[in-house]
C-alpha positions in Angstrom: -16.2 -2.7 -17.6 -15.5 0.9 -17.9 -12.0 2.3 -19.1 -10.1 3.8 -16.4 -9.3 7.5 -16.6 -5.8 9.2 -16.4 -4.1 11.5 -13.9 -1.4 13.4 -15.0 0.7 14.3 -12.3 2.7 17.4 -12.0 6.2 15.0 -12.4 4.4 14.0 -16.1 3.9 10.6 -15.0 0.3 9.3 -16.2 -1.7 7.5 -13.6 -4.3 5.2 -14.2 -7.5 5.3 -11.9 -11.2 4.2 -11.3 -13.0 7.0 -9.3 -16.6 6.2 -8.2 -18.7 9.0 -6.5 -20.0 8.8 -3.0 -20.5 9.4 0.6 -17.6 11.1 2.6 -15.0 10.0 4.2 -14.3 8.3 1.0 -12.0 5.0 0.6 -8.7 4.7 -1.1 -7.2 1.6 -2.0 -3.0 1.8 -2.4 -1.8 -2.0 -3.8 0.9 -3.7 -3.7 4.5 -4.0 -5.4 4.4 -4.8 -8.5 0.7 -5.2 -8.8 -2.3 -3.2 -10.2 -5.6 -1.7 -9.1 -7.3 -4.9 -10.8 -6.7 -7.3 -7.7 -9.1 -9.2 -6.0 -9.4 -7.0 -3.0 -9.1 -3.5 -4.9 -12.3 -4.4 -6.8 -13.9 -5.9 -4.2 -14.1 -3.1 -2.2 -15.1 -1.0 -5.1 -18.1 -3.2 -5.3 -18.8 -2.5 -1.5 -18.4 1.0 -1.9 -21.0 1.3 -4.7 -23.4 -1.1 -2.7 -23.3 1.3 0.1 -22.7 4.9 -1.2 -18.9 5.5 -0.4 -17.0 7.2 -2.5 -13.7 5.2 -3.5 -10.4 5.2 -5.5 -8.3 2.7 -6.9 -5.2 3.7 -9.2 -2.1 2.3 -10.9 1.1 3.4 -9.0 3.6 4.8 -12.2 5.4 1.6 -13.1 2.1 -0.6 -12.7 -0.6 -1.8 -14.0 -1.9 0.8 -17.1 0.3 3.7 -15.8 2.8 5.3 -17.6 6.5 4.5 -17.3 8.3 1.4 -16.4 8.4 -0.2 -13.4 12.0 -1.0 -12.7 12.6 2.4 -13.0 10.4 3.2 -10.0 10.8 3.8 -6.3 9.3 4.4 -3.2 9.3 7.7 -3.1 8.1 8.2 -6.9 4.7 5.9 -6.0 4.5 7.9 -2.8 4.5 11.0 -4.6 2.0 9.6 -7.2 -0.4 8.5 -4.0 -0.2 11.7 -2.7 -1.3 12.9 -6.3 -4.1 10.9 -6.7 -5.7 11.9 -3.4 -4.8 15.6 -3.5 -6.5 15.7 -6.8 -8.9 12.7 -7.2 -10.7 12.6 -3.6 -12.6 15.0 -1.6 -11.4 15.7 2.3 -10.0 13.0 4.7 -10.0 9.6 3.2 -9.7 5.8 4.6 -6.4 4.7 3.2 -6.7 0.6 2.6 -2.9 -0.5 2.3 -2.1 -3.4 0.8 1.6 -4.9 1.2 3.6 -2.3 -0.1 0.4 -0.2 0.1 0.6 -0.1 3.8 3.9 1.4 3.8 2.3 3.9 1.0 -0.2 5.0 3.3 2.1 5.2 6.7 4.1 7.9 4.2 1.1 9.4 3.1 -0.2 10.0 7.0 3.2 11.3 7.6 3.1 13.8 5.0 -0.3 14.9 4.8 -2.1 13.7 7.8 -4.8 16.2 7.3 -6.3 14.1 4.0 -6.3 10.8 6.5 -9.4 10.1 7.9 -8.2 6.7 9.2 -6.4 3.8 7.7 -6.4 -0.1 7.2 -3.7 -2.4 6.5 -3.2 -5.8 5.1 0.0 -7.3 5.3 1.7 -4.3 5.9 5.3 -3.7 4.7 6.9 -0.8 5.8 10.8 -0.4 5.2 10.7 -3.7 3.2 13.7 -2.4 0.5 15.9 -2.3 3.8 14.4 -4.9 6.3 13.7 -7.7 4.1 15.2 -7.1 0.9 19.0 -5.7 1.6 18.7 -7.4 4.5 18.1 -10.6 3.4 20.8 -10.3 0.3 24.4 -12.2 0.6 27.4 -10.9 0.2 27.2 -12.1 -3.5 23.8 -10.5 -4.1 24.7 -7.1 -2.6 28.0 -6.7 -4.5 26.3 -7.7 -7.8 23.7 -5.0 -7.2 26.1 -2.2 -5.9 28.1 -2.8 -9.3 25.7 -3.6 -11.6 22.8 -1.2 -10.6 19.9 -4.4 -10.4 19.6 -8.3 -9.3 17.0 -10.8 -10.3 14.9 -12.1 -7.6 12.4 -15.1 -8.1 8.8 -14.6 -7.9 6.1 -17.2 -7.5 3.7 -14.5 -9.2 4.9 -13.8 -12.4 8.5 -12.7 -14.0 11.6 -12.3 -11.7 11.3 -9.1 -10.0 14.1 -6.9 -10.8 15.5 -5.3 -8.1 17.5 -1.8 -9.0 20.0 -0.2 -6.6 18.2 2.9 -6.7 14.9 0.9 -5.5 16.9 0.1 -2.3 18.8 3.2 -1.8 15.8 6.0 -2.4 14.0 3.1 0.1 16.7 4.5 3.0 15.1 8.2 2.5 11.8 6.9 3.2 11.9 4.6 6.1 9.0 4.8 8.3 10.3 2.2 11.3 13.5 4.7 12.4 11.8 7.7 13.6 8.1 8.3 15.7 5.3 7.2 13.8 2.4 9.2 15.0 -1.0 7.8 13.7 -4.1 10.1 15.2 -6.6 8.3 13.9 -8.5 4.7 13.7 -6.3 2.0 12.5 -6.7 -1.4 11.6 -3.8 -3.8 11.0 -4.9 -6.8 9.5 -2.4 -10.0 9.0 -2.2 -13.6 8.1 -0.1 -15.9 10.1 0.5 -18.3 7.2 1.8 -14.7 5.2 5.0 -16.8 3.3 6.3 -12.6 2.3 5.6 -10.4 5.2 6.2 -12.3 8.3 3.5 -11.3 11.2 5.9 -10.2 13.0 6.3 -6.8 11.0 2.7 -6.4 12.0 4.0 -6.8 15.7 6.6 -4.4 15.0 4.2 -2.1 13.7 1.6 -2.2 16.3 4.2 -1.7 18.9 6.1 1.5 16.9 3.3 3.3 16.2 1.7 5.3 18.2 -2.1 6.4 18.0 -5.5 6.5 20.3 -7.2 3.9 18.3 -5.0 1.0 17.0 -6.1 -3.0 16.7 -4.1 -5.7 15.2 -6.2 -8.9 13.7 -4.2 -12.0 12.7 -5.7 -14.6 11.0 -4.7 -17.9 11.3 -3.6 -19.7 8.3 -4.2 -16.6 5.6 -1.4 -16.2 3.3 0.0 -12.9 2.0 -2.7 -12.6 -0.4 -5.2 -12.4 1.6 -8.1 -12.8 -0.3 -10.4 -15.5 0.3 -14.1 -15.0 0.8 -13.4 -14.7 4.9 -10.5 -12.0 4.1 -12.5 -10.2 2.2 -15.3 -10.0 4.4 -13.0 -8.9 7.4 -11.4 -6.1 5.3 -14.4 -4.7 4.8 -15.7 -5.1 8.4 -12.3 -3.1 9.2 -13.1 -0.2 6.9 -16.7 0.2 8.3 -15.3 0.3 11.8 -12.9 3.0 10.6 -15.1 5.1 9.2 -17.6 4.9 12.3 -14.8 5.6 14.5 -13.6 8.4 11.8 -17.3 10.0 11.8 
């Protein structure tokens, strides 16, 4: 497998990435919280892009995967800036953004900050505003006090080591919320969500569909699919959604 290349951002962060040349509009994969670009969905889409001759980009936010910086030092705004830098520097023209979990939030922030570079959107278990609506809202008084006084708390994770959640992550997340103000998505949008997702409840997808405003938005609920959304059928659905958006984006 080819080695990752690196992009140095204006903030001095070194972002690892793999870029596949091909037809435009290109496709950009935006990964989830504490994930990396070597995940099943990202790699599968890269293989699809090569097979179909489509330009494709996958990358690691700072503090994730092979990129520089420490994960616990990062926050939503940092990773949104990373996404903007990668898209601005490593792609050409409008792109179809594929956002998984937190990547869905990143995609929505990108659509708000640089709409001219977005041709369409596909989200997979999108988790907009999760630092506020899931984390902070789910903390009890003891956890909130510990976070505010000590600056961080540890949350259990089924994937790896416990998540270290910092006060900065929560407070800075409030500066990047997308579900409190009008959210315009003036391009083809496909939301994908599993009904058995234990990390992002399907009510989040329903709220997002109701909150966003756009001429061509559809939500697909997949019975029994979990948060990974990575089995053969789910991967085929992602492909179909991307191809549908590309066809409608012109």
